[in-house]
N, C-alpha and C positions, 0 to 999 in steps of 0.2 A: 884645914878645908881639904877635902878629897882633891885628888889630881883630876885634871880634864879627862884622862884615859879612864878613870873609874867609872863603871856602868851608871852608878847612881847619879853622875853628873851629866852624862851624855843627853843632848837635846832629845826629848820626847815629844811625839807629834800629839797635838790634841785631837782626840777621836771626835767624830761628829756624833757627840753625846751632850748631855746637860752636865754643867759644872757648878760649883758654888765658890763664893768669896770665902778666902780663909780669914778668919777673925780671930783675936788674941782669946777671947773666952772658950773658943772651941779647940784650941790648939791640942791639948792634952787628949781630949776624949777622941778627936779625930786620929790622932797618931796612935792611940791605943787601941782602937777599933778598926781603923783603915777601912771604912765603909765604902760601899761600891758606887762611887761617884765618878763621872769621867774624868774631871780635871779641876784645877784650882785656879782662882785669879786673886792676886793681891794688888793693893794701891802701893806703886813704886816706892812713892816717898816715904812710907813707913819703914823702909828697909835701908835708908841711906845711911845709917849709922855705921861705925867700924866694928861693932859687935854687939853683945847683948843678946837676951832672950828671942827677940824678934828675927835676928838672922840664925840662930840656933835652930829655931823651930822650922824655919823656912828651909833650911838645908835637910831637915829630917823629911819634911812633907815632899820636898822635890825629890827624894830618892823613892816615892812612892806614886806620885801623880805628875802628870804633865801640868805645865805651868803657863799662866799668862800673865804678864805686868801690864797693870793698867794706871797711867799717870793722871794728875789732876794739876800739876803745876807748871807746864811748860808755856802755857799761855799762847798757842799757836796763832792766834789772831790779833795779838796785840801788835801796836803800830811801833812800839819799842823793840830793840834787839833782842834775841833770846837771851836768856841767863846762861852763859857759858859754863859757870860752875855747877849749875842744876843739870846740864845736859852731860857734864863730864861724870857726874855721881850717877846718872842714870846708865850711861856707858860702862862703868865699873860694875854696875849691878848685873848689867847684862853678860858681862864676859864671867861673872862668877857664877850665875845660875843658868845661863842659856835657856831662856823661855822659848817657847814655840811662837808665841805671838806678843806683840808689844803695842800698847794703844795710847792715845791721847784724845782730848776732847776738840771739837770745832768751836773754840770759845776763846774769850781773853779774860784775863782776871789778876792783872799786875798793872801798876804804874811805877815809875821810877821810885825805888828803895821800900816798895810796900806790895804785899800780896792782899788781895781782896778775898773775902771769906765767900765766893760765889764764882759760878762759871756764867759768864756773862755772854749774850748773843752778839753776833756781828752785824754791821749793815752789809747786806748782800749785794755788793757792787764789784765791778772790774777791778777797781783799786784794791778793795779788801782781798779779793781772790788773788790777786799778784803778790801781795803782802804774805798771805797765809801760805801760798804755794812755795814762795820763796823760804819760808820757816819750815815747812816741812821737809823740803829738800835739803835744807841744812841739818835737821835732825835725822834724816836717813843716811846723809853723808857721814856724820858723826858716829852713828851706830852702825853702819855698815850693812843696813837691811831695810827693807820697807817697815813703814809702821801701820797701824790702822787708825782712822780719825773716826770719832763718834759724833753723831747729832746729838745736841743737848735739848733738854725741855726749857721753854722760854715763856716769859710772862710780860714781854713788850716786843714790838718790833720797830725797826727803823723806818720811817716815812719814804726816805730816799733809796731804800733798797730797789734795785732793778732786775734781781735775779731770784727765783723761787730758791727756797733752801733747799730743796732736794736737788735742783738742778746745779746749785752751788756746789755741793758736796759731790756731785757726780762729775762735775768739771774739775775739781780739785783732784779727785783720783785719776783722771785721765790725763792732767797735765804732770804729775808728780809721780804717779805709778804707786802711790799708796792704796791701801785697802781701806775697806768701810766696815767698822764696828756699828751695826744697825741697833740702835736702841727703841724697841717696839714701844715700850711704855712711854718714851720721851716723845715719839710720835703722836700716841694718843693724847698725851697732856698737852702737848702744843697745838695739836689739832682743835681739841676742845677750848682751848684758851682763845685762839685766833680765829676760829671758824673756818678752817680749811679742810680738805678731804684727805682723811689719813691714808685711804686706800689707793687714792691718786699718788700720794707722796711715794708709797712702797712701790708702785708701778714706775716712777720715775727713776729708782735707783739702779745703777748697771747691775746686773746678775753677777757678773764674774768677779766684782770688786768686794763684795760681801763675804767676809771670812769668818765673822762672829756676830752673835746677836745677844742683846741684853733683854732681860725681863725684870720688872721690879714692881713694886706696889706704889700707889699715890694716895693722897689725902685731898679732900675738898676745903678750902679755906675761903669763905665768902663764895664769891662768883669764879674763883679760880681752882683749877686742879694744880696740886703743888707735888712734885716729884720727890717724896720724901724718902723713898727707899726705907720705909719702916713698916710696911704690911704685906700681906699676900698679894700676888698678883690678880688683878681685877677681871672678871669676865669679859669686858670690852677688850681688854689687852690680850687675853688669850685668843679671843676670835681674831685680832689682827695678826697674832702670831700664826695662826692657822693659814691666814692668806701670805704671810711672809714665806713660809714653809713651800707653800705651792710656787711661788716666784723663785726662791733662792734655793730650795733644797734644805735637806736637814744639815745645817751648818752649826758648828759648836756653838751652844746658848748656855748662858749664864743667868743664874737666880742671883740677882743683886739685893742685899740687904744691909743696910749700914746704920740704922738707927732703930732704937727699941728691939735690939737684936734678940731673937727668940732662941729657944734651945736648938741644938743642931738637928734634932729630928724633923722639926718644921722645915729647915731648909732642904734636907733630904727629901722630904714628901713633895716640895715643891719642885725640885729637880726630877723626881720621878714622873711628876705630873707632865712636864715639858718632854720626858722621853716617851711618854705615851702618846703625845702629838706627833713626835717625830716617828714613832712606829706606825700611827695611823697613816701618816703621810707616805711612808715608804710602801705601806700596803696597797694605797691607791694607786701608787706611781708603777708597782710592779707589773 
């Protein structure tokens, strides 16, 4: 592994451009061709091993692109204590690759001895806020840096919630100093499923806290929209993204695609579309 003084391992700031997720089927082509994409994001847990091809390719990619680590397993909203082993592996990964951004989800997905195969919503109450804030603070202390917390898509809500979701995540950021990873697709999906105003949600998020945006595709299953991350970004999500750009500016934006993975060219084309929206916003703001 290169020494920290090697330029290839120095932290690279993620630019205000579009990025894509680094996925195994694209490793070789991306590293052979080095396309003009702003940055890369990976799922942290896929790189918790001690060696092998994933870490080899991530080291190579890290030498050419700024990096964001995006986790799915910390279960920040769980009532049980954080998994210290998981947190230690994440800390080791950060020391090795020095990403610019590190993020997790505003969700829970674990019970004692078992991880569930989903990111589940919280009851938005003062009690849940206190528990989640304590967990975020513990993570940030262990990592020695702020993290970003992402809003999830949801298909049910707790009747005893007393705080709106946007207000909950805003309060979490205010109490802990964490940033917000705003998933615009998740806002659209949840708004359609629960009947709330997606634009009002965007307006309730504090501007200074948003440091990354996610865009993805969804599918309709019966009466629900489902965040599948398996299709192109839909027109209403692009429209909501335009509103987000107006409020938050051209923050780093990721094209998320995890299922039915297309050819690399499709991801790059979606990223190019996001960059055109950013350039249009900059032109209007100039």
